[in-house]
C-alpha positions in Angstrom: -104.0 16.2 -51.1 -101.4 14.1 -53.0 -101.7 10.3 -53.0 -99.5 8.9 -50.3 -97.6 6.1 -51.8 -95.0 5.7 -49.1 -95.5 3.7 -45.9 -94.9 4.9 -42.3 -94.4 1.4 -40.9 -91.5 1.1 -38.5 -89.5 -1.8 -37.1 -88.3 -1.9 -33.6 -85.9 -4.8 -33.5 -84.6 -5.1 -37.0 -84.8 -8.5 -38.6 -88.3 -9.7 -37.9 -88.7 -13.3 -37.0 -86.0 -14.7 -39.2 -83.5 -13.9 -41.9 -84.1 -15.4 -45.3 -82.9 -18.9 -45.9 -80.6 -20.0 -48.7 -82.2 -20.2 -52.1 -79.9 -22.4 -54.2 -80.4 -24.1 -57.5 -79.2 -27.7 -57.6 -77.4 -27.0 -60.8 -75.2 -24.1 -59.4 -71.9 -25.2 -58.0 -69.8 -23.1 -55.6 -66.6 -22.0 -57.2 -63.6 -22.4 -54.9 -61.1 -19.6 -54.3 -58.1 -18.9 -52.3 -60.3 -16.7 -50.1 -62.2 -18.8 -47.6 -65.2 -16.4 -47.6 -66.6 -16.3 -51.2 -66.7 -17.9 -54.5 -64.9 -16.5 -57.6 -65.2 -12.7 -57.8 -66.9 -11.3 -61.0 -64.9 -9.8 -63.8 -65.1 -6.1 -63.9 -65.9 -4.3 -60.6 -69.0 -2.2 -60.1 -68.9 1.2 -58.4 -68.0 0.7 -54.7 -69.2 2.6 -51.7 -67.2 5.8 -51.5 -65.1 6.1 -48.4 -65.0 9.6 -47.0 -63.3 11.2 -44.1 -65.1 11.0 -40.7 -67.2 13.8 -39.6 -67.1 15.6 -36.2 -69.3 14.3 -33.3 -73.0 14.9 -33.8 -74.3 17.8 -31.7 -77.7 19.0 -30.9 -78.6 22.8 -31.2 -79.0 24.7 -28.0 -79.7 28.3 -27.2 -76.9 30.6 -28.0 -76.0 31.0 -24.4 -75.4 27.3 -23.9 -72.5 25.4 -25.4 -73.3 22.6 -27.9 -74.1 19.3 -26.2 -72.4 16.2 -27.6 -74.7 13.3 -28.4 -73.2 10.0 -27.3 -73.9 6.4 -28.3 -75.9 4.3 -25.8 -73.7 2.6 -23.1 -72.1 -0.6 -24.5 -73.7 -3.1 -22.2 -72.4 -6.3 -23.9 -71.9 -9.2 -21.5 -68.4 -10.5 -20.7 -67.8 -14.2 -21.2 -65.5 -16.9 -19.8 -63.4 -17.4 -22.9 -61.3 -20.3 -21.7 -64.4 -22.2 -20.6 -66.1 -21.5 -23.9 -62.9 -22.6 -25.8 -63.0 -26.0 -23.9 -66.5 -26.5 -25.4 -65.4 -25.6 -28.9 -66.5 -22.0 -28.9 -63.7 -19.7 -29.8 -63.3 -15.9 -29.6 -61.9 -14.0 -32.5 -61.8 -10.2 -32.5 -61.0 -7.1 -34.4 -61.6 -3.3 -34.0 -65.3 -3.5 -34.7 -66.3 -7.1 -34.0 -65.8 -9.8 -31.3 -67.0 -13.1 -32.7 -67.8 -16.2 -30.8 -68.2 -19.3 -33.0 -67.9 -23.1 -33.1 -67.3 -23.3 -36.9 -64.0 -24.2 -38.6 -61.3 -21.9 -37.4 -59.8 -20.6 -40.7 -63.2 -19.6 -42.0 -64.2 -17.8 -38.8 -60.8 -16.0 -38.5 -61.4 -13.9 -41.6 -64.8 -12.6 -40.6 -64.0 -9.9 -38.0 -61.7 -8.1 -40.5 -64.5 -8.2 -43.0 -66.8 -6.4 -40.6 -64.1 -3.8 -40.0 -64.2 -3.0 -43.7 -68.0 -2.9 -43.6 -68.0 -0.3 -40.8 -65.8 2.0 -42.8 -68.2 1.7 -45.8 -71.2 2.3 -43.5 -69.7 5.4 -42.1 -68.8 6.6 -45.6 -72.5 6.2 -46.7 -74.5 7.2 -43.5 -71.9 9.3 -41.7 -70.2 8.3 -38.5 -72.0 7.1 -35.4 -71.9 9.4 -32.4 -68.8 8.8 -30.1 -68.9 6.7 -27.0 -68.8 8.6 -23.8 -65.7 6.6 -22.7 -64.0 7.2 -26.0 -64.0 3.5 -27.1 -64.3 2.4 -30.7 -67.7 1.2 -31.9 -67.7 -2.6 -31.5 -70.3 -5.4 -31.8 -70.3 -9.0 -30.5 -71.5 -11.7 -32.9 -72.4 -15.3 -32.3 -71.9 -17.6 -35.3 -73.6 -20.8 -34.3 -73.3 -24.4 -35.6 -74.6 -26.2 -32.5 -77.4 -24.0 -31.2 -77.9 -26.3 -28.1 -74.4 -25.6 -26.8 -74.9 -21.8 -27.3 -78.1 -21.9 -25.3 -76.7 -24.0 -22.5 -73.8 -21.6 -22.1 -76.1 -18.6 -22.0 -74.7 -17.1 -25.2 -78.2 -17.1 -26.6 -80.4 -15.2 -24.1 -83.6 -16.9 -23.0 -85.6 -13.9 -23.9 -84.2 -13.7 -27.4 -87.0 -14.5 -29.9 -86.5 -17.7 -31.9 -84.5 -17.2 -35.1 -83.9 -19.5 -38.0 -81.1 -17.5 -39.6 -80.2 -14.2 -37.9 -81.3 -11.8 -35.2 -79.8 -8.6 -33.7 -80.3 -6.6 -30.6 -78.3 -3.5 -29.6 -74.5 -4.2 -29.9 -75.0 -8.0 -30.4 -76.2 -10.3 -33.2 -76.8 -14.0 -33.5 -76.3 -16.0 -36.7 -76.9 -19.6 -37.7 -74.1 -21.2 -39.7 -74.7 -21.6 -43.4 -73.6 -24.2 -46.0 -72.0 -21.7 -48.3 -69.1 -19.4 -47.4 -70.6 -16.5 -49.4 -74.0 -16.6 -47.8 -72.5 -17.0 -44.3 -70.6 -13.8 -44.9 -73.6 -12.1 -46.4 -75.8 -12.8 -43.4 -73.1 -11.7 -41.0 -72.8 -8.4 -42.9 -76.6 -8.1 -42.9 -76.8 -8.4 -39.1 -73.7 -6.1 -38.5 -75.4 -3.5 -40.7 -78.5 -3.7 -38.5 -76.4 -3.1 -35.4 -74.9 0.0 -37.0 -78.1 1.4 -38.3 -80.2 0.9 -35.1 -77.7 1.5 -32.4 -79.6 4.8 -31.5 -83.1 3.6 -30.4 -84.8 6.9 -31.3 -83.6 6.8 -34.9 -85.4 3.7 -36.1 -86.3 3.7 -39.8 -89.1 1.9 -41.8 -88.6 -1.9 -41.9 -88.3 -2.0 -45.7 -85.3 0.4 -45.5 -83.6 -1.3 -42.6 -83.9 -4.7 -44.3 -83.1 -3.4 -47.8 -80.0 -1.6 -46.8 -78.8 -4.6 -44.7 -79.3 -6.7 -47.9 -77.6 -4.0 -50.0 -74.4 -3.9 -47.8 -74.5 -7.6 -47.2 -74.3 -8.2 -51.0 -70.5 -8.0 -51.3 -67.5 -9.0 -53.4 -64.0 -9.8 -52.4 -60.9 -9.5 -54.5 -57.8 -11.8 -54.3 -56.4 -9.7 -51.5 -59.5 -9.9 -49.4 -60.5 -6.3 -50.0 -64.3 -6.0 -50.0 -66.8 -4.1 -52.2 -70.1 -3.6 -50.5 -73.4 -3.0 -52.4 -72.0 -5.1 -55.3 -74.6 -6.1 -57.8 -74.3 -9.9 -58.2 -72.9 -10.8 -61.6 -73.8 -14.5 -61.8 -75.5 -17.1 -59.6 -72.5 -19.1 -58.8 -70.7 -15.9 -57.5 -73.3 -15.6 -54.7 -74.3 -19.2 -53.8 -77.2 -19.4 -51.4 -78.4 -15.8 -51.9 -81.0 -16.2 -54.7 -82.8 -12.8 -54.4 -82.8 -12.1 -58.2 -84.2 -15.6 -58.8 -87.0 -15.0 -56.4 -88.0 -11.7 -58.2 -87.8 -13.4 -61.6 -90.2 -16.1 -60.3 -92.6 -13.6 -58.8 -92.7 -11.7 -62.0 -93.4 -14.8 -64.0 -96.3 -15.5 -61.6 -97.6 -11.9 -62.0 -96.9 -11.3 -58.3 -94.3 -8.6 -58.7 -94.4 -5.9 -56.1 -94.7 -2.2 -56.8 -92.6 0.3 -54.8 -95.7 1.3 -52.8 -96.2 -2.3 -51.8 -92.6 -2.7 -50.8 -92.8 0.5 -48.7 -95.9 -0.9 -46.9 -94.2 -4.1 -45.7 -94.5 -4.7 -42.0 -92.1 -6.6 -39.7 -94.2 -9.7 -39.3 -93.9 -10.3 -43.2 -90.2 -11.0 -43.0 -90.6 -14.6 -41.9 -89.7 -15.9 -45.4 -87.2 -14.9 -48.1 -89.3 -13.0 -50.6 -89.6 -9.7 -48.8 -85.9 -9.5 -48.4 -85.6 -9.9 -52.2 -88.0 -7.0 -52.8 -86.4 -4.6 -50.3 -82.9 -5.4 -51.6 -84.2 -4.6 -55.1 -85.8 -1.4 -54.1 -82.7 -0.1 -52.2 -80.4 -1.3 -55.0 -82.4 0.5 -57.6 -82.6 3.8 -55.6 -79.1 3.7 -54.3 -77.5 3.2 -57.7 -79.8 5.1 -60.1 -78.1 8.3 -61.2 -81.4 10.3 -60.9 -82.3 9.1 -57.4 -79.1 8.1 -55.6 -78.0 11.4 -54.1 -81.4 12.1 -52.6 -81.7 8.5 -51.3 -78.3 8.6 -49.7 -79.1 12.0 -48.1 -82.3 10.6 -46.7 -80.5 7.8 -44.9 -77.9 10.2 -43.5 -80.3 12.8 -42.0 -83.7 11.4 -41.4 -85.0 8.7 -39.0 -88.2 7.7 -37.3 -91.6 8.8 -38.5 -90.2 11.7 -40.5 -88.3 9.3 -42.8 -91.4 8.3 -44.9 -92.7 11.8 -45.0 -89.5 13.2 -46.3 -89.1 10.4 -48.8 -92.5 11.2 -50.2 -91.7 14.9 -50.4 -88.4 14.4 -52.2 -89.6 11.9 -54.7 -93.2 13.1 -55.3 -92.3 15.0 -58.5 -90.7 11.9 -59.9 -93.4 9.4 -58.9 -94.8 8.8 -62.4 -91.5 8.0 -64.1 -90.1 6.3 -60.9 -93.0 3.8 -61.0 -92.6 3.4 -64.7 -88.9 2.7 -64.6 -89.2 0.4 -61.6 -91.6 -1.7 -63.6 -89.0 -1.9 -66.4 -86.2 -2.7 -63.9 -88.2 -5.7 -62.5 -89.2 -6.8 -66.0 -85.7 -6.9 -67.2 -83.9 -7.8 -64.0 -81.0 -10.3 -64.3 -77.6 -11.1 -62.8 -75.2 -8.3 -63.7 -78.0 -5.8 -64.5 -76.3 -2.4 -65.1 -78.7 0.1 -63.3 -76.7 3.1 -64.3 -76.5 2.4 -68.0 -80.1 1.2 -68.1 -81.3 4.5 -66.5 -83.8 6.3 -68.8 -83.9 10.0 -69.5 -87.6 10.4 -70.0 -88.3 13.1 -72.7 -91.9 13.5 -73.8 -92.3 13.2 -77.6 -93.7 15.8 -80.0 -95.6 14.9 -83.2 -93.5 14.5 -86.4 -93.8 17.3 -89.0 -93.9 16.5 -92.7 -90.1 16.2 -92.6 -88.3 13.0 -91.3 -86.3 13.3 -88.1 -83.0 11.6 -87.2 -81.8 10.5 -83.8 -78.7 8.9 -82.5 -79.1 5.6 -80.4 -76.0 4.6 -78.4 -75.0 1.0 -78.0 -74.0 1.3 -74.4 -77.3 2.5 -73.1 -80.8 1.1 -72.5 -84.0 2.7 -73.7 -83.4 6.2 -75.2 -86.2 8.7 -76.0 -86.4 9.8 -79.6 -88.5 12.8 -78.4 -91.0 11.8 -81.1 -94.7 11.1 -80.4 -96.3 8.4 -82.6 -100.0 8.3 -83.2 -102.0 5.1 -82.9 -103.0 3.7 -86.3 -100.4 5.7 -88.3 -97.7 4.1 -90.3 -94.1 5.2 -90.0 -90.9 4.3 -91.9 -87.9 3.6 -89.6 -84.5 3.5 -91.3 -81.1 2.9 -89.5 -77.5 3.2 -90.5 -74.3 2.9 -88.5 -72.6 0.1 -86.6 -72.2 -1.0 -83.0 -69.4 -3.1 -81.4 -71.0 -5.4 -79.0 -68.0 -7.4 -77.8 -64.3 -7.7 -78.5 -63.7 -11.3 -77.2 -63.0 -13.8 -78.6 -63.2 -11.6 -81.6 -65.0 -8.3 -82.5 -68.8 -8.6 -82.8 -69.9 -5.8 -85.1 -73.6 -5.3 -85.8 -75.9 -3.2 -87.9 -79.6 -2.6 -87.2 -80.7 -6.0 -88.5 -78.6 -7.7 -85.7 -76.3 -10.6 -85.8 -77.4 -14.2 -85.4 -74.3 -15.3 -83.5 -76.2 -14.8 -80.3 -79.6 -13.8 -79.0 -81.0 -11.9 -76.1 -84.7 -11.7 -75.2 -85.6 -13.7 -78.2 -84.0 -11.1 -80.6 -80.7 -11.0 -82.4 -77.9 -9.1 -80.7 -77.5 -5.7 -82.1 -81.0 -5.5 -83.5 -82.8 -2.2 -83.3 -85.7 -2.4 -80.8 -88.5 -0.1 -80.1 -91.0 0.5 -77.3 -93.6 3.1 -76.7 -94.2 5.1 -73.5 -98.0 5.3 -73.9 -100.2 8.3 -73.5 -102.7 6.0 -71.7 -101.0 3.0 -70.1 -102.8 -0.3 -69.8 -102.1 -4.0 -69.8 -101.6 -3.9 -73.5 -100.0 -0.5 -73.8 -96.8 -0.2 -71.7 -93.1 0.0 -72.2 -92.5 -3.7 -71.5 -94.0 -4.4 -74.9 -91.0 -4.5 -77.4 -91.1 -4.2 -81.2 -88.2 -5.5 -83.3 -87.1 -3.3 -86.1 -84.4 -3.4 -88.8 -82.4 -1.3 -91.2 -85.5 -0.2 -93.0 -89.0 -1.1 -92.0 -92.6 0.2 -91.9 -94.1 0.3 -88.5 -97.8 0.8 -87.8 -98.3 2.0 -84.3 -100.7 0.1 -82.0 -101.1 2.9 -79.4 -100.1 6.5 -79.1 -97.0 7.6 -77.1 -93.3 8.6 -77.2 -91.0 6.3 -79.2 -88.0 4.8 -77.3 -85.3 2.8 -79.1 -82.3 0.7 -78.0 -79.7 -1.6 -79.5 -80.3 -5.1 -78.3 -77.9 -6.6 -75.8 -78.0 -8.2 -72.4 -78.6 -5.7 -69.5 -75.4 -7.1 -68.0 -73.4 -6.4 -71.2 -73.9 -2.7 -71.9 -70.6 -1.5 -70.5 -68.3 -3.0 -73.2 -70.4 -1.7 -76.1 -69.4 1.2 -78.4 -70.8 2.8 -81.5 -74.3 4.0 -82.4 -77.1 3.8 -85.0 -78.4 6.8 -86.8 -82.2 6.3 -86.9 -84.5 8.2 -89.1 -88.3 8.2 -88.5 -90.7 9.4 -91.2 -94.5 9.5 -91.1 -96.0 7.7 -94.2 -99.8 7.9 -93.6 -102.5 9.6 -91.6 -105.2 7.1 -92.1 -106.3 7.3 -88.5 -106.2 10.7 -86.8 -104.3 10.9 -83.5 -106.5 10.5 -80.4 
């Protein structure tokens, strides 16, 4: 029986005991914008969630003699409130098609939030498919409570007595509650996080594993606004001061430095009670970000979220990704090792091609500047010496002036301790270990002899930041030649 590396753990209420608190570096300053919601948007947009036309109402199969039965959403049982009395206490109602928001925060900031949730629902329906219709034909709508003074909200009954204590956010059915945040971006992020929970869990018999619910709420909550207030959801953060208070990438970098990075199997095994502090949110965001954006996995991952719920979710996940498990785990380890703001998941994706031993003749491969690690399809043997020669040029930037590099690199800037544009190597080992893995990088040059420390397939790349691959052009022509056979291959 295959090793089960996916968890069947489910969550029944969504957000656990609390939503993650802000993680802010004292050195990071918020960048003010015309928009009241977020700091300055990043430069070039990343791929947005595709918006597709809505689908017909969901139906359940019945015997041929019976007509299809329409599946409806649960009854919208949200309470009605005395809006004038609440307004007298400083709690004002603002509404849109998909959100009624009660809040005591500053008016201009709160006013923009319902419209943001309307954009979110369009994106959620495009990704997951539409919710079933309401029996009375009404549009899907949530009620949110954005709270500055918790005591007043409790006294007025807007926070139910049986609602578990929450430090940042909590959702239930068609409602969610949210504590105010010091940063506009993070306030909007948590609002979108909780609204995503309401959308994903509105049907009680379709609950998914906790890592998926929290990770996708983090994924859609991580957003970007343009100057016209148009949102892109699932936007990979480009720099820390564009997402003040969020801090998920920093948490992962810190965990990696402490050797406490989590594998996918560990993330899939998370349980609801573990979401009382920020780190699990960081890991579930990273897992969903990686699977939702990676070109080899994204279609299967999206289809999984559209069509599978409950206990079958983890089983189908395991079945659909079982054949990829070895390379998936390997590439996840590289993703976490190299993770930074602006990381380009699509360009960093690896096409794993197993290498074959070199013949007596040298072999030449083309290494593109706008990609991450690229297989040479050559297997190197431990102890053998090879000559690596490279020609060609790569354009690494055009501003403020063109930065053109050859395989020795240019000292105008460095990344990962090596010159930009330098030819780098790593080896996908035949026998992985703490010393033999793809995280171990070997700097090369235009012409260099390279004695191999462990056997495996040779991968090469042109050195640049993982956030700066998109503007690169050009390639190196790299020739590999075996020089000795002092040590026979294992």
